[in-house]
C-alpha positions in Angstrom: 7.8 43.6 -5.0 11.1 42.0 -5.7 11.0 39.9 -8.9 13.3 39.4 -11.8 12.1 39.1 -15.4 11.9 35.6 -16.9 14.1 35.2 -19.9 12.4 34.0 -23.1 12.3 30.2 -23.5 15.6 28.8 -24.8 17.7 31.8 -24.0 18.8 30.7 -20.6 19.6 32.9 -17.7 21.4 32.7 -14.4 19.9 29.2 -13.9 21.1 27.8 -17.2 19.7 27.1 -20.7 16.3 25.6 -21.2 14.3 24.7 -24.2 11.2 22.8 -25.0 12.0 19.7 -27.0 9.9 16.8 -28.0 11.1 13.4 -26.8 12.7 11.3 -29.5 11.4 8.1 -28.0 8.0 6.7 -27.0 7.0 3.8 -24.8 5.0 1.2 -26.8 3.2 -1.8 -25.5 2.8 -4.8 -27.8 0.1 -7.4 -26.9 -0.4 -10.8 -28.5 -3.5 -12.9 -27.8 -2.1 -16.5 -27.7 -3.6 -18.2 -24.7 -2.4 -21.7 -25.7 1.1 -20.7 -26.5 4.1 -21.8 -24.5 6.4 -19.0 -25.7 5.9 -15.7 -27.5 8.5 -13.1 -28.5 8.5 -9.9 -30.5 10.8 -9.5 -33.5 11.3 -6.6 -35.9 13.4 -3.9 -37.4 14.0 -2.5 -33.8 15.9 -5.7 -32.7 17.3 -7.0 -36.0 14.7 -9.8 -36.0 16.4 -11.6 -33.1 14.0 -14.1 -31.5 15.6 -13.8 -28.0 15.8 -10.0 -27.9 12.3 -9.2 -26.7 10.5 -12.2 -25.0 6.9 -11.4 -24.1 5.4 -12.0 -20.7 2.3 -14.1 -20.3 -0.6 -12.3 -18.5 -3.3 -14.2 -16.4 -5.9 -13.7 -19.2 -3.6 -15.6 -21.8 -2.4 -12.5 -23.6 1.3 -11.8 -23.9 2.8 -8.4 -23.5 6.1 -6.5 -23.8 7.0 -2.9 -23.3 9.6 -1.2 -25.6 11.0 2.3 -25.8 11.3 3.1 -29.5 12.6 6.1 -31.4 10.1 7.9 -33.6 9.7 6.2 -37.0 8.0 3.3 -38.7 8.8 -0.3 -37.8 8.0 -3.8 -39.3 7.4 -6.5 -36.7 6.0 -10.0 -36.1 5.1 -12.1 -33.1 6.9 -15.4 -32.8 4.3 -17.8 -31.3 6.0 -21.0 -30.3 8.5 -20.2 -33.0 6.0 -19.5 -35.8 5.7 -16.0 -37.3 2.3 -14.3 -36.7 1.0 -11.0 -37.9 -0.6 -8.6 -35.4 -4.3 -8.3 -36.2 -4.4 -4.9 -34.4 -1.4 -3.5 -36.4 -1.6 -0.1 -38.0 -0.9 -1.8 -41.3 0.8 -4.7 -43.1 3.9 -4.4 -45.2 4.3 -7.0 -48.0 8.0 -7.1 -48.4 10.5 -9.8 -47.5 12.0 -9.8 -44.0 14.2 -12.5 -42.4 11.2 -14.5 -41.1 8.2 -14.0 -43.3 6.9 -12.5 -46.5 4.8 -9.9 -44.7 5.1 -8.0 -41.5 2.9 -5.9 -39.2 3.6 -2.1 -39.2 3.7 0.4 -36.4 4.4 4.1 -36.7 5.8 5.7 -33.5 5.5 9.5 -33.1 
């Protein structure tokens, strides 16, 4: 039998260095139920509260969705439904501190 020993993880070998690392980003889907809206966007700490940064796409059922890749951490956010700030009723929490658009914001923790 012709086999060579496997080097311990992270020590490398002839093929190069390898280590097990957790990704620092996660894919997050945001969904807003606003069937009568003409325009919905997502604003928050992750895009400097810019209304045009993350427009949401309308689904056939009237929900709006957007996919973001976010670094691990906590983020405040709001939906802008036809230009009006709206909290996410499905958020992990609500933060009552001022932000550029509203007195309160929805909270998500990405890990």
